C-alpha positions in Angstrom: -0.8 -29.6 -13.2 -2.8 -26.8 -13.6 -2.9 -27.1 -9.4 0.2 -27.8 -9.2 1.6 -25.4 -10.7 -0.8 -22.8 -9.3 0.3 -24.1 -5.7 4.4 -24.3 -6.2 4.2 -21.1 -7.7 1.8 -19.3 -5.0 4.6 -21.6 -1.9 7.5 -20.1 -4.7 6.4 -16.9 -4.2 5.6 -17.2 0.1 9.2 -18.9 1.0 10.3 -15.2 -1.4 8.5 -13.7 0.9 9.5 -15.4 5.1 13.3 -15.2 3.8 13.1 -11.7 2.6 11.6 -10.9 6.3 14.0 -13.5 7.9 16.9 -11.9 6.6 18.3 -8.4 8.1 18.6 -5.0 4.9 22.3 -5.2 3.5 21.1 -1.6 2.1 22.9 1.4 4.0 20.5 4.5 5.5 21.9 7.8 2.8 20.5 10.8 2.9 16.8 10.5 0.8 14.4 12.7 -0.9 11.2 11.4 0.5 8.9 12.9 -1.6 11.5 11.8 -5.2 10.8 8.7 -3.4 6.7 8.4 -3.5 6.5 9.9 -6.9 8.5 7.2 -8.8 6.8 3.9 -6.4 3.5 5.4 -7.1 4.1 5.9 -11.3 6.2 2.4 -10.9 3.0 0.6 -8.7 0.0 2.4 -11.7 2.5 1.5 -14.7 2.2 -2.4 -12.8 -1.1 -2.1 -12.0 -2.1 -1.7 -15.9 0.7 -4.0 -17.3 -1.9 -6.4 -15.3 -5.3 -4.9 -16.7 -5.6 -2.7 -18.9 -8.8 -1.5 -18.2 -7.3 0.1 -14.7 -7.5 3.7 -14.6 -7.4 5.3 -11.1 -6.9 9.9 -10.0 -3.0 9.6 -8.7 -3.7 12.9 -6.2 0.3 14.3 -4.2 0.5 16.2 -1.8 4.5 16.3 -1.1 5.8 18.9 1.7 8.4 21.1 0.0 10.5 21.6 3.5 10.6 18.2 3.8 14.5 17.8 4.5 16.1 14.5 3.4 16.2 11.6 5.6 18.0 8.9 6.6 17.0 5.2 5.0 17.3 2.4 2.9 15.6 3.7 0.1 15.2 0.3 -1.0 13.8 -0.9 2.3 10.7 2.8 2.5 10.5 2.1 -1.8 9.5 -1.1 -0.8 7.5 -0.7 1.7 5.7 3.1 -0.3 5.7 0.2 -3.1 3.7 -2.1 -0.7 0.6 1.1 0.4 0.3 2.0 -2.7 -0.2 -1.6 -5.0 -2.4 -2.4 -2.2 -4.7 0.8 -3.2 -5.1 0.3 -6.6 -5.8 -2.7 -5.5 -8.7 -1.6 -3.5 -9.8 0.5 -6.1 -9.7 -2.2 -8.5 -12.1 -4.5 -6.3 -14.4 -1.5 -5.7 -14.8 -0.7 -9.2 -16.4 -3.5 -10.0 -18.8 -3.8 -7.1 -19.6 -0.2 -10.0 -22.7 -1.3 -11.3 -24.2 -2.4 -7.4 -23.7 1.0 -6.6 -25.2 2.3 -9.9 -28.1 0.6 -9.1 -28.9 1.7 -5.7 -28.4 6.0 -7.0 -25.3 7.5 -6.3 -22.7 9.0 -7.8 -20.2 6.8 -10.5 -17.3 5.7 -8.7 -14.2 7.3 -10.0 -11.3 5.3 -7.6 -8.7 7.6 -6.3 -5.3 6.9 -4.5 -3.5 10.4 -2.7 0.0 10.2 -1.4 0.7 12.9 0.8 3.8 14.0 3.3 4.2 15.8 5.6 7.2 17.4 7.9 5.8 17.7 11.4 9.6 18.9 13.2 11.3 16.2 13.9 9.5 13.1 11.3 8.2 13.2 8.5 5.0 11.7 7.5 4.2 9.7 5.2 0.1 8.8 4.1 -1.3 6.7 1.3 -5.5 7.0 0.5 -7.8 4.9 -1.3 -10.7 5.6 -1.7 -11.6 1.4 -2.1 -13.5 -0.9 0.5 -12.5 -0.1 3.7 -11.0 -2.4 5.7 -14.1 -4.1 8.0 -12.7 -3.7 11.4 -13.0 -7.2 13.3 -9.9 -7.7 11.1 -8.3 -4.7 11.3 -5.8 -5.9 14.1 -4.8 -9.5 11.7 -3.9 -7.4 8.7 0.4 -6.8 10.0 0.6 -10.5 11.7 2.4 -12.5 9.0 0.5 -14.1 6.3 -2.8 -12.8 6.6 -4.8 -11.8 3.1 -7.6 -11.4 2.2 -7.2 -12.2 -1.5 -8.3 -15.0 -3.2 -6.0 -17.8 -3.5 -2.1 -17.2 -5.7 -3.0 -13.2 -5.6 -1.2 -12.6 -1.9 1.4 -14.1 -0.2 -0.4 -12.3 3.6 3.5 -10.6 3.7 3.5 -7.4 2.5 2.1 -5.1 5.3 3.9 -7.2 8.1 7.1 -7.1 6.3 6.0 -3.6 5.8 5.7 -3.5 9.1 9.2 -4.9 10.8 11.3 -3.2 7.5 9.2 0.5 9.2 9.6 -0.3 12.8 13.6 -0.9 12.2 13.7 2.5 11.3 12.8 3.8 14.3 9.4 4.6 13.4 5.9 3.8 12.8 3.0 2.5 10.6 -0.9 2.8 11.3 -3.9 1.9 9.3 -7.3 4.5 9.2 -10.4 3.9 7.9 -11.9 7.0 6.4 -15.7 7.0 5.4 -17.9 8.7 3.4 -21.6 8.1 3.4 -22.3 11.1 1.1 -20.6 9.0 -1.8 -20.9 5.1 -0.9 -17.6 3.9 0.4 -14.8 3.1 3.3 -12.0 4.0 2.7 -8.2 3.3 3.3 -5.4 5.3 5.2 -2.4 4.0 6.1 0.6 6.4 8.0 4.1 5.8 8.5 6.8 8.1 10.2 9.9 8.3 10.3 11.6 10.7 12.2 14.6 12.3 11.1 
């Protein structure tokens, strides 16, 4: 009965995710302060992680471009994208933290989980960057991460719909979302950066 309950909940979250996918946004576009949105969802994601795992700790860095004008977006939708990217970044750091014993055995510097959220005014568009110093994304799966149902998380921890939903939302706003790997051999990690660009 535990297995039935577990998979029932999993099916429920997948169906909810699929409904979010198929539902066209009813939200209205409105002038939105992207810096405030990023700041709000960074805190929300952190408290969410702490609620699930009291031992979770992460340094959070922000660099918000003060010259950013308000841009016309559906704030709930863009907020959902930012929240998803930051949640993924925290998850990657938590996974990396679990391997800290291995890192110490290798004689590397102690691992300090860090998530960085930056915004930049590019003249005709805004760039939002979410970086983590987690385990990184292997090259061979990088092409698959925006596909629906693709996930590297254990069963029951992810539906594989977060990034594909984020991709759809950003495309609907006329923007783009891409990913790049960050290698830092000195500190012994491969991080990840997600970059979202939205037109003014």
